[in-house]
C-alpha positions as CSV (number, residue, x, y, z in Angstrom):
1,M,-23.7,-9.0,-8.1
2,T,-21.3,-6.1,-8.3
3,E,-18.4,-7.9,-10.2
4,L,-19.2,-6.3,-13.6
5,R,-18.4,-3.1,-12.0
6,M,-14.6,-4.3,-12.1
7,R,-12.3,-2.7,-14.7
8,W,-8.9,-2.7,-16.1
9,R,-6.6,-0.6,-18.0
10,V,-3.5,-1.5,-19.8
11,N,-1.4,1.6,-19.2
12,P,-1.1,3.6,-22.5
13,F,1.3,6.2,-20.9
14,R,3.9,3.3,-19.9
15,S,7.6,4.4,-20.4
16,R,10.3,2.0,-20.6
17,E,12.9,4.5,-19.9
18,V,15.3,3.7,-17.3
19,V,14.9,6.1,-14.5
20,T,17.6,5.9,-11.5
21,P,16.3,7.1,-8.4
22,P,18.6,8.6,-5.6
23,P,20.6,5.9,-3.7
24,R,18.2,4.4,-1.0
25,G,21.1,3.5,1.5
26,P,20.4,6.3,3.9
27,V,17.1,5.1,4.1
28,R,17.8,1.7,5.0
29,R,20.5,2.6,7.5
30,F,18.2,5.0,9.2
31,H,15.5,2.0,9.5
32,E,18.2,-0.2,10.6
33,S,18.8,2.1,13.6
34,L,15.4,2.0,14.9
35,P,14.4,-0.1,18.0
36,G,12.7,-3.4,16.8
37,Y,14.0,-3.2,13.4
38,A,14.3,-6.7,11.5
39,P,13.7,-7.4,7.8
40,T,10.4,-8.8,7.3
41,P,10.0,-12.2,5.8
42,L,9.6,-13.0,1.9
43,R,7.5,-16.2,2.1
44,E,7.1,-18.5,-0.7
45,L,3.5,-20.0,-1.5
46,P,4.3,-23.0,-3.7
47,G,0.9,-24.7,-3.0
48,L,-1.1,-21.5,-3.7
49,A,1.2,-21.0,-6.9
50,A,0.3,-24.6,-8.2
51,S,-3.5,-24.1,-7.4
52,L,-3.5,-20.7,-9.7
53,G,-1.3,-22.1,-12.2
54,V,1.6,-19.6,-11.9
55,G,5.5,-20.4,-11.7
56,R,6.3,-19.3,-8.1
57,L,4.6,-17.0,-5.8
58,Y,6.4,-14.9,-3.0
59,M,4.5,-12.6,-0.6
60,K,6.6,-9.9,1.2
61,D,4.9,-10.1,4.7
62,E,4.6,-6.6,6.4
63,S,2.3,-7.6,9.2
64,A,4.9,-7.6,11.8
65,R,6.8,-4.4,10.9
66,F,7.8,-2.4,14.2
67,G,5.0,-4.4,15.9
68,L,2.5,-2.0,14.1
69,Q,0.9,-4.7,12.0
70,A,1.6,-2.9,8.9
71,F,4.3,-1.4,6.6
72,K,3.6,2.3,7.2
73,G,6.3,2.8,10.1
74,L,8.9,2.9,7.4
75,G,7.4,6.0,5.6
76,A,6.1,8.0,8.8
77,S,9.6,7.7,10.6
78,W,11.6,8.6,7.7
79,A,9.6,11.6,7.0
80,I,9.7,13.0,10.4
81,H,13.5,12.4,10.4
82,R,13.9,14.2,7.4
83,L,11.8,17.2,8.9
84,A,14.0,17.1,12.1
85,A,17.1,17.0,9.9
86,K,15.8,19.8,8.0
87,G,15.6,22.1,11.1
88,V,12.0,22.1,11.3
89,T,10.7,22.6,15.0
90,L,8.3,19.8,15.8
91,T,6.0,19.8,18.7
92,T,2.5,18.1,17.1
93,V,2.3,16.0,14.0
94,A,-0.9,15.4,12.3
95,S,-2.2,13.2,9.5
96,A,-5.6,11.9,8.2
97,T,-5.8,7.9,8.0
98,D,-7.8,5.0,7.3
99,G,-5.6,3.3,10.0
100,N,-2.2,2.6,9.2
101,H,-0.5,5.5,8.3
102,G,-2.0,7.4,11.3
103,R,-0.9,4.8,13.6
104,A,2.5,4.7,12.3
105,V,2.7,8.7,12.5
106,A,1.5,8.4,16.3
107,W,4.2,5.6,17.1
108,T,6.9,7.9,15.6
109,A,5.8,11.0,17.6
110,R,5.3,8.9,20.7
111,Q,8.9,7.7,20.3
112,L,10.4,11.2,19.8
113,G,8.1,13.0,22.7
114,L,5.8,14.6,20.1
115,Q,2.2,15.1,20.1
116,A,0.1,13.6,17.3
117,V,-3.5,14.4,16.4
118,I,-5.0,12.0,13.9
119,F,-7.9,12.8,11.7
120,M,-10.1,9.5,10.6
121,T,-13.8,9.3,9.3
122,T,-16.7,8.0,11.5
123,H,-16.8,5.0,9.3
124,S,-13.3,3.9,10.9
125,S,-13.2,0.5,12.8
126,A,-13.1,0.7,16.6
127,A,-10.2,-1.5,16.6
128,R,-8.0,0.7,14.4
129,I,-9.0,4.0,16.1
130,E,-8.0,2.4,19.5
131,A,-4.8,1.2,18.1
132,I,-3.7,4.9,17.6
133,R,-5.0,6.0,20.7
134,N,-2.9,3.2,22.3
135,E,0.1,5.2,20.6
136,G,-1.0,8.3,22.7
137,A,-2.4,10.1,20.1
138,R,-5.6,12.3,20.0
139,V,-8.1,11.0,17.2
140,E,-10.4,13.4,15.6
141,L,-13.4,11.8,14.0
142,I,-14.9,13.3,10.6
143,E,-18.3,13.0,8.9
144,G,-17.5,12.0,5.4
145,S,-14.6,10.3,3.4
146,Y,-11.0,10.0,3.8
147,D,-10.6,13.1,1.1
148,E,-12.6,15.1,3.5
149,A,-10.7,13.9,6.5
150,V,-7.5,15.0,4.5
151,Q,-9.1,18.4,4.0
152,A,-9.8,18.8,7.6
153,C,-6.5,18.0,8.8
154,A,-4.8,20.4,6.5
155,A,-7.3,23.2,7.6
156,R,-7.0,22.4,11.3
157,S,-3.2,22.2,11.0
158,A,-2.8,25.4,9.5
159,E,-4.9,27.3,12.1
160,A,-3.0,25.3,15.1
161,G,0.6,25.4,13.7
162,W,0.6,21.5,13.7
163,Q,3.3,19.9,11.1
164,V,1.1,17.7,8.7
165,V,2.7,14.3,7.9
166,A,0.3,13.0,5.4
167,D,1.3,10.4,2.8
168,V,-1.0,12.2,-0.1
169,G,0.7,14.9,-2.0
170,Y,-1.9,17.8,-2.9
171,E,-1.6,21.4,-4.1
172,G,0.8,23.3,-1.7
173,Y,1.7,19.9,0.0
174,M,4.4,17.7,-2.2
175,E,7.7,17.4,-0.2
176,I,6.6,15.2,2.3
177,P,4.7,12.4,0.7
178,L,7.9,12.0,-1.5
179,W,9.8,11.4,1.8
180,I,7.4,8.6,2.7
181,T,7.7,6.9,-0.6
182,E,11.4,6.9,0.1
183,G,10.8,5.4,3.1
184,Y,8.8,2.4,1.7
185,S,11.9,1.7,-0.7
186,T,13.5,-0.6,2.5
187,I,10.6,-3.1,1.6
188,F,12.0,-3.8,-2.0
189,G,15.5,-3.5,-0.9
190,E,14.9,-6.3,1.4
191,A,13.0,-8.4,-0.7
192,E,15.5,-8.2,-3.6
193,E,18.1,-9.4,-1.2
194,Q,15.9,-12.3,-0.2
195,L,15.1,-13.3,-3.9
196,A,18.7,-13.4,-4.6
197,R,19.3,-15.8,-1.9
198,E,16.9,-18.0,-3.8
199,G,18.5,-17.6,-6.9
200,I,15.9,-15.1,-8.5
201,P,17.3,-11.9,-9.9
202,Q,13.8,-10.4,-9.9
203,P,10.2,-11.1,-10.2
204,D,8.3,-11.1,-13.9
205,L,5.2,-9.2,-12.3
206,V,4.7,-7.5,-9.1
207,F,1.0,-7.0,-7.9
208,V,0.7,-4.0,-5.4
209,Q,-2.4,-2.6,-3.9
210,A,-2.8,1.3,-3.9
211,G,-4.9,3.9,-2.1
212,V,-3.4,7.3,-3.0
213,G,-0.5,5.4,-4.7
214,G,2.6,6.0,-2.3
215,L,3.7,2.4,-2.0
216,A,3.0,1.6,-5.5
217,A,5.2,4.5,-6.5
218,A,7.9,3.0,-4.3
219,V,7.7,-0.1,-6.6
220,V,8.1,1.8,-9.7
221,D,11.2,3.7,-8.2
222,H,12.8,0.6,-7.4
223,Y,12.5,-1.3,-10.6
224,S,12.6,1.3,-13.1
225,A,16.3,1.5,-12.9
226,R,16.6,-1.8,-14.5
227,A,16.7,-2.3,-18.4
228,A,14.4,-5.5,-18.1
229,Q,11.7,-4.3,-15.7
230,P,9.1,-6.5,-14.4
231,A,5.4,-5.8,-15.2
232,I,3.7,-4.1,-12.2
233,V,0.1,-4.2,-11.7
234,V,-1.7,-1.8,-9.4
235,V,-4.7,-3.2,-7.5
236,E,-7.6,-0.9,-6.0
237,P,-11.0,-1.4,-4.9
238,T,-14.0,-0.8,-7.4
239,D,-15.1,1.9,-4.7
240,A,-12.0,3.8,-4.8
241,D,-10.3,3.6,-8.1
242,G,-8.8,7.0,-8.5
243,L,-5.7,5.7,-10.0
244,L,-7.4,3.4,-12.6
245,T,-9.7,6.6,-13.5
246,S,-7.0,8.7,-13.9
247,A,-5.5,6.3,-16.5
248,L,-8.5,5.9,-18.2
249,S,-8.8,9.8,-18.9
250,P,-7.6,10.9,-22.3
251,D,-4.4,12.5,-21.4
252,G,-3.6,10.8,-18.0
253,T,-4.9,13.7,-15.8
254,P,-5.0,12.8,-12.1
255,T,-8.9,12.1,-11.9
256,V,-11.1,11.5,-8.7
257,S,-12.7,8.2,-8.5
258,E,-16.5,8.2,-8.5
259,G,-16.8,5.2,-6.1
260,S,-18.4,5.5,-2.7
261,Q,-14.9,4.8,-0.8
262,R,-16.8,2.2,1.2
263,S,-14.8,-0.8,0.3
264,L,-14.0,-3.4,2.8
265,M,-10.3,-2.7,2.0
266,A,-10.2,0.2,4.3
267,G,-6.7,1.3,3.9
268,L,-7.4,1.9,0.2
269,N,-10.5,3.8,0.3
270,C,-9.1,7.0,-1.4
271,G,-11.0,8.9,-4.1
272,A,-8.1,11.4,-5.0
273,V,-4.6,10.3,-6.1
274,S,-1.6,11.5,-4.6
275,L,0.0,14.3,-7.0
276,T,3.5,13.2,-5.8
277,A,2.7,9.6,-6.8
278,W,0.9,9.8,-10.2
279,P,3.5,10.9,-12.4
280,V,5.7,8.0,-11.2
281,L,2.7,5.5,-11.7
282,R,1.5,7.2,-15.0
283,R,5.1,6.3,-16.4
284,G,5.9,3.1,-14.7
285,V,2.7,0.8,-14.3
286,D,1.8,-1.7,-16.7
287,L,-1.8,-2.6,-15.6
288,F,-4.4,-0.7,-13.5
289,L,-7.1,-3.1,-12.0
290,S,-10.0,-2.6,-10.0
291,V,-11.5,-5.7,-8.1
292,D,-14.5,-6.1,-5.7
293,D,-14.5,-6.9,-2.0
294,Q,-15.3,-10.7,-2.5
295,Y,-11.6,-11.3,-4.1
296,A,-10.4,-9.3,-1.0
297,E,-12.1,-11.8,1.1
298,E,-11.1,-14.8,-0.8
299,A,-7.2,-13.4,-0.4
300,M,-7.5,-13.3,3.2
301,R,-8.9,-16.9,3.3
302,R,-6.3,-18.2,1.1
303,L,-3.7,-16.8,3.1
304,G,-5.1,-17.4,6.5
305,L,-6.3,-21.0,5.6
306,P,-3.4,-22.0,3.4
307,V,-3.3,-25.4,1.5
308,E,-0.8,-27.9,3.0
309,G,3.0,-26.9,2.7
310,D,2.4,-23.3,2.4
311,P,2.9,-21.1,5.5
312,R,-0.1,-19.2,7.1
313,I,-0.1,-15.5,6.6
314,V,-2.4,-13.4,8.5
315,S,-3.5,-10.5,6.2
316,G,-6.0,-7.9,6.6
317,E,-8.6,-6.8,4.2
318,S,-6.1,-4.4,2.4
319,G,-3.1,-6.7,3.2
320,G,-4.2,-9.1,0.7
321,A,-5.6,-6.8,-2.0
322,G,-2.5,-7.4,-4.5
323,L,-3.3,-11.2,-4.0
324,A,-7.0,-10.3,-4.7
325,G,-5.8,-8.7,-8.0
326,L,-3.9,-11.8,-9.1
327,L,-7.2,-13.8,-8.1
328,A,-9.4,-11.7,-9.9
329,L,-7.1,-11.5,-13.1
330,L,-6.9,-15.4,-13.2
331,G,-10.7,-16.1,-12.6
332,Y,-12.6,-13.3,-14.0
333,H,-13.7,-13.8,-17.5
334,A,-13.6,-10.1,-18.8
335,F,-10.1,-10.1,-17.7
336,R,-8.6,-12.5,-20.1
337,G,-7.2,-9.3,-22.3
338,P,-4.9,-7.9,-19.6
339,R,-4.0,-11.7,-18.4
340,E,-2.8,-12.3,-22.1
341,A,-1.0,-8.9,-22.4
342,L,1.0,-9.7,-19.1
343,G,1.8,-13.3,-20.2
344,L,0.8,-14.5,-16.7
345,G,1.2,-18.3,-16.8
346,R,2.9,-21.4,-15.7
347,D,6.4,-19.8,-15.7
348,S,5.7,-16.7,-14.3
349,V,7.6,-15.5,-10.9
350,V,4.9,-13.3,-9.0
351,M,5.8,-11.0,-6.0
352,L,2.9,-9.9,-3.6
353,V,3.2,-7.5,-0.5
354,N,0.7,-8.1,2.6
355,T,0.7,-4.7,3.6
356,E,-1.2,-5.5,6.8
357,G,-2.1,-8.0,9.5
358,A,-5.6,-8.5,11.2
359,T,-5.9,-4.6,12.0
360,D,-9.6,-5.3,12.7
361,P,-9.5,-8.7,14.5
362,A,-13.7,-9.0,14.5
363,S,-13.5,-8.4,10.9
364,Y,-10.4,-11.0,10.2
365,R,-12.7,-13.5,12.4
366,R,-15.8,-12.9,10.7
367,I,-14.3,-13.4,7.3
368,V,-11.7,-16.1,7.5
369,G,-13.6,-18.0,10.7
370,V,-10.4,-18.2,12.7
371,E,-8.5,-16.1,15.1
372,P,-6.0,-14.0,13.7
């Protein structure tokens, strides 16, 4: 059993300084102008909350955003909009992906009449590859890891004159990933309004899954402007825990995960952290947590086969990773320390994000036992 490989780190670099990001109104207004825009639902799960022993549990469900089964269209569309507004001539855009970001780039390109070339690994699921091709993109399959696909995309794009629209920041490529993270701010602006209608000013704890860290950075950006900030927990697979590994380094230096990057949570299989996201996460995350795939599978089943009274939420392997972290934190004996450090208990208001639906339907059927 691989459970002993799970790790945690209460962030020693956490700062309580109030940091106000630039206004996100222009981002929200841009998204509202796109065809098919609608706020995604914030679903309360009282039955699951009671069974886990927490006060209230909410999940922002991104599984139907723009019809892409994932949240990534928010970041890709905003970044390409910013490039065009800056006067960059665009003909072909390129990116590396485990599935969702690449589909979002291809979707945006198709709407604008651009070409898209998406780099994926040969380990990618056939369903995710086909979804990207159905957006009109060319898919280039690369032997190796996601990080190697990122490198291949950068090299080929430089040769061909393609515009890279990747969500990971690396040396020489730092501006566009910041725009992509800005795009994700719409999720949390919507959620804040939805919680306010419930009479809740903000959650006590936010669990967010992380690959390279862009979505998690958006969470920190959103809440760091508040004097009373919720605790933020970042959840990664044990096989791809670059953020946790970086937090475990003596001085908080970005450090590549030693994992195999073959987790079931395909959208989180990233070894290297985004250099644009890491400084934000280093100062703003309370707890870094890595979990095994069994918890992701349990999360999918808990959401897809809910207790009576709870809504059914279709969540893919990465989509339920925030809940996987909560399940592990509450159920795994070695996580007692961080659980107590967070004060997680019967009065806690917890928010999660379902970042994807059943982007691999065959995998969903195998794990949950029902149709998506």
